[in-house]
Wavefront OBJ file of the C-alpha trace (Angstrom):
o trace
v 12.264 226.028 101.494
v 10.448 223.530 100.236
v 9.677 219.963 101.475
v 7.912 216.738 100.831
v 4.860 216.055 102.962
v 4.816 212.306 103.413
v 1.447 210.203 104.074
v 0.184 206.691 103.545
v -3.215 205.602 102.791
v -5.120 202.290 103.253
v -7.027 202.586 99.665
v -6.036 204.244 96.356
v -9.513 205.845 96.683
v -8.100 207.715 99.790
v -5.040 208.267 98.610
v -6.716 210.308 95.185
v -9.181 211.836 97.610
v -6.968 213.764 100.175
v -4.577 214.342 97.213
v -7.409 216.197 94.944
v -7.966 218.005 97.965
v -4.248 219.432 99.048
v -3.977 220.459 95.435
v -7.413 221.797 95.075
v -7.033 223.609 98.705
v -3.551 225.127 97.371
v -2.182 223.566 100.136
v 0.441 221.892 98.034
v 1.397 222.025 94.323
v 1.099 218.438 93.824
v 1.158 215.381 94.962
v 2.497 211.159 93.643
v 0.823 208.532 95.097
v 1.754 204.671 94.279
v 1.484 201.542 95.751
v 3.422 199.775 98.203
v 3.735 196.925 100.370
v 4.367 197.936 104.155
v 4.969 195.550 107.540
v 4.654 197.275 110.843
v 3.743 197.088 114.246
v 0.350 197.932 115.590
v -1.368 197.039 119.156
v 0.973 194.367 119.573
v 0.603 192.316 116.049
v 2.820 192.734 113.077
v 0.991 193.739 109.974
v 1.539 193.510 106.599
v -0.492 195.640 103.803
v -1.221 197.468 100.659
v -0.778 200.997 101.333
v -0.636 204.153 98.935
v 2.297 206.550 99.640
v 1.856 210.548 99.225
v 4.461 212.323 98.183
v 3.024 216.000 98.539
v 5.391 218.854 97.365
v 5.081 222.520 99.235
v 7.060 224.432 100.686
v 8.115 224.483 104.840
v 5.312 226.873 105.928
v 2.224 225.394 105.101
v 3.157 221.870 106.729
v 0.716 222.710 109.665
v -2.510 222.709 107.630
v -1.462 220.399 105.427
v -0.932 218.006 108.093
v -4.334 218.707 109.547
v -6.096 218.581 106.447
v -4.746 214.949 105.757
v -5.390 214.265 109.341
v -9.155 215.237 108.709
v -9.748 213.035 105.783
v -7.471 210.262 106.849
v -8.743 207.105 108.407
v -6.134 205.911 109.672
v -6.030 206.203 113.889
v -2.744 207.537 113.439
v -1.760 208.702 110.271
v 1.762 209.077 109.767
v 2.451 212.619 108.483
v 6.035 213.919 108.397
v 8.149 216.457 106.499
v 11.102 215.875 104.654
v 13.475 219.177 103.955
v 14.763 219.389 100.400
v 17.871 220.132 100.509
v 18.596 221.383 96.706
v 15.911 222.542 93.801
v 15.816 223.183 90.447
v 14.907 227.042 90.799
v 12.234 226.805 88.321
v 10.672 224.155 90.236
v 11.278 225.919 93.132
v 9.516 228.827 92.206
v 6.295 226.793 90.507
v 6.116 225.180 93.979
v 5.915 228.780 95.857
v 3.276 229.945 93.270
v 1.382 227.354 93.583
v 0.993 227.093 97.279
v -0.071 231.167 97.518
l 1 2 3 4 5 6 7 8 9 10 11 12 13 14 15 16 17 18 19 20 21 22 23 24 25 26 27 28 29 30 31 32 33 34 35 36 37 38 39 40 41 42 43 44 45 46 47 48 49 50 51 52 53 54 55 56 57 58 59 60 61 62 63 64 65 66 67 68 69 70 71 72 73 74 75 76 77 78 79 80 81 82 83 84 85 86 87 88 89 90 91 92 93 94 95 96 97 98 99 100 101 102
């Protein structure tokens, strides 16, 4: 089953470091990352920060290893790391994802 693993980072450098590690370790087939502005509650304060979202394309059986790798490389005390199931996927693209994470 294909999934997207979602996380955010506090800098472009951290996003690139995590993305490169995940792809080179064959935990994910591809990572898209882009800047966003996030507003959230943290330790009783409302925060507004520049972050980078990472969308990591992989398969469900790889989720726990992807999550652990992100947590090891991440600077946040509590990083957001969750999966989103892909309901439908073009067959050849799915095959590419599966082949990339073997």
